[in-house]
C-alpha positions as CSV (number, residue, x, y, z in Angstrom):
1,M,116.0,228.6,170.5
2,F,118.8,227.5,167.4
3,T,116.8,224.1,166.7
4,F,113.8,226.6,165.9
5,I,115.8,228.4,163.5
6,R,117.7,225.4,161.6
7,S,114.1,223.9,161.6
8,L,113.3,227.0,159.3
9,F,115.7,225.9,156.5
10,S,114.8,221.8,156.5
11,H,112.9,219.6,154.6
12,D,110.3,216.9,156.0
13,L,112.3,214.4,155.5
14,L,111.5,210.1,154.9
15,F,114.1,207.8,155.2
16,E,113.6,204.2,153.3
17,L,116.2,201.6,154.8
18,S,117.5,198.7,153.5
19,E,120.2,196.3,152.9
20,N,120.5,197.3,149.6
21,K,119.3,200.7,148.9
22,L,119.4,203.8,151.2
23,S,116.6,206.8,150.3
24,I,115.5,209.8,151.5
25,K,113.0,211.7,150.3
26,V,111.5,215.0,150.8
27,F,107.7,215.7,151.4
28,S,106.0,217.4,148.6
29,S,108.2,217.1,146.7
30,N,110.3,215.4,143.9
31,L,114.1,216.0,146.0
32,S,115.2,212.4,146.8
33,F,118.6,211.2,147.4
34,E,119.1,207.8,146.9
35,T,122.6,205.4,147.3
36,E,123.6,201.7,147.9
37,P,124.4,201.8,151.8
38,Y,128.1,201.3,151.6
39,I,130.9,203.1,152.8
40,A,135.0,203.1,152.8
41,I,136.6,204.1,155.9
42,E,140.7,204.9,155.1
43,S,143.0,204.3,158.0
44,T,145.2,207.3,158.6
45,K,148.5,208.1,161.3
46,K,145.4,210.6,162.7
47,G,142.5,208.4,162.8
48,E,140.0,206.9,160.4
49,I,138.4,209.6,157.7
50,V,135.3,208.8,155.6
51,K,137.0,208.5,151.9
52,A,133.8,207.7,150.0
53,I,130.1,207.0,150.5
54,G,127.4,205.0,148.0
55,S,129.1,202.7,144.7
56,E,131.7,205.1,144.9
57,A,132.6,203.7,147.7
58,K,132.3,199.8,146.8
59,S,134.4,200.2,144.2
60,L,137.4,201.6,146.6
61,S,140.0,199.3,147.4
62,S,142.9,199.7,149.2
63,P,145.0,197.9,152.4
64,N,144.6,200.9,154.4
65,V,140.7,201.0,153.6
66,R,137.7,198.9,154.6
67,V,134.4,199.4,152.8
68,L,131.2,198.3,155.1
69,N,127.7,197.6,154.3
70,P,126.5,199.2,158.0
71,F,122.8,197.6,157.1
72,K,123.7,193.9,156.8
73,H,123.7,191.6,159.4
74,N,122.4,188.2,159.7
75,R,120.8,189.0,162.9
76,S,119.8,192.3,163.6
77,F,119.5,194.8,160.6
78,V,122.2,197.6,161.7
79,A,125.4,196.2,162.1
80,D,127.7,199.5,162.5
81,F,125.8,202.4,164.0
82,M,128.5,205.1,163.2
83,C,128.9,204.4,159.8
84,A,125.1,204.2,159.4
85,E,124.9,207.5,161.1
86,K,127.3,209.0,158.8
87,I,125.6,207.8,156.1
88,L,122.3,208.9,156.6
89,Q,124.6,213.1,157.7
90,H,125.8,212.6,154.6
91,G,122.3,212.0,152.9
92,M,120.8,214.9,154.5
93,Y,123.0,217.1,154.1
94,T,123.0,216.3,150.0
95,L,119.2,217.1,149.6
96,H,119.9,220.5,152.3
97,K,121.9,222.7,150.2
98,S,121.9,225.2,152.7
99,K,125.1,226.9,154.8
100,I,122.9,226.2,158.3
101,K,122.9,223.2,159.4
102,P,119.6,220.9,158.9
103,S,117.1,220.1,161.7
104,P,114.3,218.2,159.8
105,R,111.6,215.8,161.1
106,V,112.0,212.8,159.9
107,I,110.2,209.6,159.4
108,V,112.2,206.4,159.3
109,H,111.0,203.1,157.5
110,Q,112.9,200.1,157.7
111,L,112.0,197.9,154.8
112,E,113.9,194.3,155.8
113,K,113.5,191.9,159.0
114,T,110.2,194.1,160.2
115,D,108.9,190.1,161.0
116,G,106.6,190.4,164.0
117,G,107.6,193.9,163.9
118,L,110.2,196.3,166.0
119,T,111.5,195.6,169.9
120,D,112.0,198.5,171.5
121,I,116.1,197.9,170.6
122,E,115.3,198.7,167.6
123,E,113.0,200.9,167.7
124,R,115.2,203.3,169.5
125,V,118.3,202.5,167.2
126,L,116.3,203.8,164.1
127,R,115.2,206.8,166.0
128,E,118.7,207.3,167.7
129,L,120.3,206.7,164.0
130,A,118.1,209.9,162.7
131,I,118.6,211.9,165.5
132,G,122.3,211.8,165.4
133,A,122.1,212.5,161.9
134,G,120.5,215.5,162.9
135,A,116.9,215.3,163.3
136,R,114.5,217.3,165.5
137,E,111.4,215.1,165.7
138,V,111.9,211.6,164.9
139,V,108.6,208.9,163.6
140,V,109.8,205.3,163.1
141,Y,107.2,203.8,161.1
142,L,106.2,199.9,160.1
143,G,103.8,199.3,156.9
144,S,103.3,199.8,153.3
145,K,105.6,202.1,151.7
146,I,104.6,206.1,151.2
147,N,103.8,208.2,149.2
148,T,105.8,211.4,149.3
149,N,103.9,213.4,147.0
150,V,100.6,212.5,148.5
151,E,101.0,212.4,152.4
152,D,103.1,214.4,155.1
153,F,105.1,213.9,157.6
154,D,101.8,214.8,160.3
155,T,99.5,212.6,158.0
156,V,101.6,209.7,158.8
157,K,102.6,210.7,162.3
158,S,99.1,210.6,163.3
159,R,98.6,207.4,161.8
160,V,101.5,205.9,163.8
161,S,100.3,207.5,167.1
162,A,96.6,205.9,166.2
163,T,97.9,202.5,166.5
């Protein structure tokens, strides 16, 4: 019931993920959020807190602050699941200016390290990232870039389901 109510205040989104750029676009709109996928985490006496995200995080330097790119790893695409989830949450909340927590439908498009397709584990990681960020429905997409002004969530979903 609450998911349905939250869905009324949510946009369908496209997450385009790469090591150097994170892009979240709203279907049928020019709204978008783009940033470098960096997160700065500060160690305090109460635990770890997110200090900054994006290029602002990249420029932080302090002994108790660590800066990392959760999408940069030499063997897999996602190196740090929790940090990647926080960056996606930040982008989603930035696009949804509502006080109600959004519950969008999301297409996740990994742009790099997709040679030969994704394994079940890689696909599940992408799905769980989007769900952890707040998505109510997730489609993992591989292929050419999606034009969010021309296509919508349902057409991309049907194209993925057909393959």
